[in-house]
Residue, then its C-alpha position, 0 to 999 in steps of 0.5 A: m536513518e541508515k539505510r541498506y539497499s537490495w538489487p540481487e545479481g541478475h534480478w529483473d530490471w525495467p527497460v529504462h534506467v531509474s534510481h529505484k532499488h528492489g528493496v530498502r532496509c531501515g531500522q526494523m523495516i524492510w521495504v520490497g517494491g512490486q516483484v514481478d516475472l520479468t527478465s533482467s532486460g525488462g521482458v515478460n516471462n510466462p506471459h499471461d500465465l498467472s500460476a507460473q508467474i506467481p512462484r516467480c514473484i515470490d522467489n524474486f521477493a525471497k532473493v531481495l529479502a536474502e540480501f538483507g539476511c532475511d527470509l520470507a518468514d520475516l513478512v508482515k504484509l503483502l499487497c498483491f495486484y493480479v489481473n482478473d476480468g471477473s472470471l478468477d476466484e480470489d480465494r484460489f489466487l490467495a491459495q496459490v500465493a500461500a502455496a508459494l510461501p514457507d510454513g513459517a510465513r504468515p503475513a497480513v495480505t490484501a489482494i486487489p484485482v485490476p484489469y491489467l498491469a504495467y507490461p503486456g502479459m504481466v499478470v501479477e505484481i506483489e509488494g510487501y514489507a518484512m521486519r527483523g530486529e536491528k541486531d538481526e534477530r527474528l521479532p516476535r509477532s501476534f495475530a488476530a484470531s477471529r474467524d469473522l475477518s478477512p481473508g478466509n485463507a488460514h495461511f495469512a493473518s487478518s491482522v499482525r502485530c510486530g514491534k510497534m507495528i499493526f498491519v490489518s489485511g484488506q477487509s472485505p464485507i463477507r460472512d459465511d462466504e457471502v457478500v454482505h449488503a451486496g451493492d450498497i457501498v456505504a453499508q458495506t464500508n460501515r461493515v468493513m470498518r467494524q471488522i477493522e476495529s475488531a482486528l485492531g482490538e484483538l491486538g490491543a489498538d483502536f482507530d486512534d492508533v491508525v496511521k494509514v488507511n487505504r480504500w479500494y472501492v468500485g467506481g468510475g472516477t467521479v466525485e459521486d463514486f468517491e464521496p459516500a464511502a469516503m465519508a462513511c470511512a472518515n466517520h470512524f476517525k477523530e480529527p486529526g486523523p491518519a493519512a489516507t488513499g482512496i483508489p477506485l477499481p472497475r470491480l472487486a472479486r465478488t459480485g456485489q462487493q463494492i469496498k475493501i479496506e486495509a489499515v496500518a496502526m502503531l502502538r508501544e510494545d507495552g500497549q501504550r499509545l504513541p504520540r504522533r505529529h500531523v502536517w497539512p502544508e499551506s500550499l497543498w490540495d484538498w478534497t471536494i468534502h471535508l475529511p479528517y485525514k492529514h497529508g503527512l504523519k510521523c509516528h516515532d521513526m515512521i512517516f506516512l503520507g496520504g496519496q499525493v495527486s495534482l488537485d487544487k484546494h477545491g478538488a479540481a485537477v490541476d493540468p487535467g489528463q497530462m501525466k508528466p506535469q501531474t507526476r511532478l506536482a504530486m512529487t513536489h507535494i511529497g517533498t513539501i510534506l516531508q520537509e514539514l516533518g523534518a525529512d526529505y526525499a532521501d528518507v523515502c523508503k517506498i513509493t506506490t504509484m497508481y496512474e491512469g493507463r491501459g497496460t502499456a510500457d510508455i504510459l508507465h515510463d512517462n511517470l516512472l522516470i519523473r518519479s525516479s528523477f526526484f531521488t538520488e541513487p540508490g532510491p526507494a523501493s517502487t511499485g507502479i499499477p495502471l488503472p482505467v480511472l482514478a478518484y476525481p475527473g482529470m486526475i490521472i496519478e496518485i502516489d503513496a509514500f512511506a519514509m523513515a527518520e530518526p525517532d521522535p522521543i517517546p515521553e516517559l510514562p508518569 
């Protein structure tokens, strides 16, 4: 599919040259890489000042969209990473993000607290997606109305439907401003999955329409942290299920909160289910337990990949602790999955990378340059987030990829 790319004049840049661009427009989708408050040479503006960096990030986001003739009212989803040592109130953070958006913007949102970001002094990074019609018309959207869903901030949608896409905000186990089942990750997961089911149901969808699910959970990088909540989430999907990613965090925003889950679903505009194709290439890795998820899924013109990592078929790390070979293997897996779906690296619109690191530029550049080398310039939009650990011991990078290719035909209804 034809793509257009955005790099506004004078926009911030990395200190190293990469193939990635700030935005990609393809079909009805606009993908924007993580926007930050950097200079055009890669220096951090307003170091450690969250209140100053938030509006700068949103302003940079608006500049990327403007190059496509779009604006912030076209947003359908934001993913906001912000530095939080446990002392910041997430509702206040989301209120600051909302204050930087125009009145017409009401995207779904997921806020992710992290201990640091890629460059010292950078305290917020915001990526997201917008939608416009292929003739540049604004697209109608509908929203879930339940007050029992996350987030509590009315400026964001618990879930938003636009065209064939449904985006569900990160759901937290919170009711009446209190954490439910504090400290119990399995009970919280089941609670959150019921919230996602409700958010989907209000827009005419269900779990069978989900194409991507992301779990953000409190964990220290062990199999014992990963498996219980992974199974609790997976039990809500039939096989073959959606693409999936699970990322451990040192903490979530509320004391006792162990899980936050977000989802993407697809449904025909007339409410009918869309067919999809799943792939699991023979050469790819597996988890330590059986899960219903597949490595790759194509639905209409969208391709979703589960987070790609450097594991073997038994869930053990390949090249444990080594960033460069793990990055190459994860990127190779992405190419293999795309090929089985009739696509390639040129079809990738957005990648989001989680990697083990301590918030220094060198660790980001070690994987950023390798990731970038798999793409011919202009490349996809990109986000890179450092974390203390990832899901399995010795595994130090996980890469999500979203691609678009010519639509699969939709069968005529009888």
